[in-house]
N, C-alpha and C positions, 0 to 999 in steps of 0.2 A: 642720284643716280644712286647710291648705297643701299635708301632704302626697297626701289629696285630687284635689284640683288639679296637682299632680303626675302619680301615677299615676292619672289622667282626660286629662293631657297628655299622654303620653306612651305613652297607643291612641291619642286622635285622633290621633296625629301620623304613628302608624304604621299608621292605617288608612290617610290620605290621602298618603303613601309606596309601598302599596301597591295604590293601586287610582288612583296619578295625581291627586287632588285635594289641589290646593296653597292649595283655601279650607281645610279640614277641618287640613292640614299646617300654614296659621298659626293657625288656633281652640290646635291643640294646644301649638305653644309662645306662645301669648298664654297661656293656662292656667299653664304650664307657671311662667311670669315671675310671673304671678298668686301664686302658687303661695311662691315666692322669698321675692319685695314680703312677702305676712301671714308667710311666717319670720322676716322680717327682723323688722319689725314687732311679733313673737312675741317676744323676744329680748332688746328693747329694753324693753317688758314688761317682762320678768322681771329684766330688772336693775335697774329701776327702783327694782319691789317687795323687792328684796334687800336694797339701798341706803336702805330706808325704816323695814326693822326695825327 
């Protein structure tokens, strides 16, 4: 899921940059940040699962 957010964010950011659309660029950056947060949460979940085995 987080990988999808990163890819979607990069596409929006690039499109916004190419068209001069600052709002789209910001949306892309937000999507990428969201993906990073989700990835961090997933890493914590995985670490907890391994610890509880």
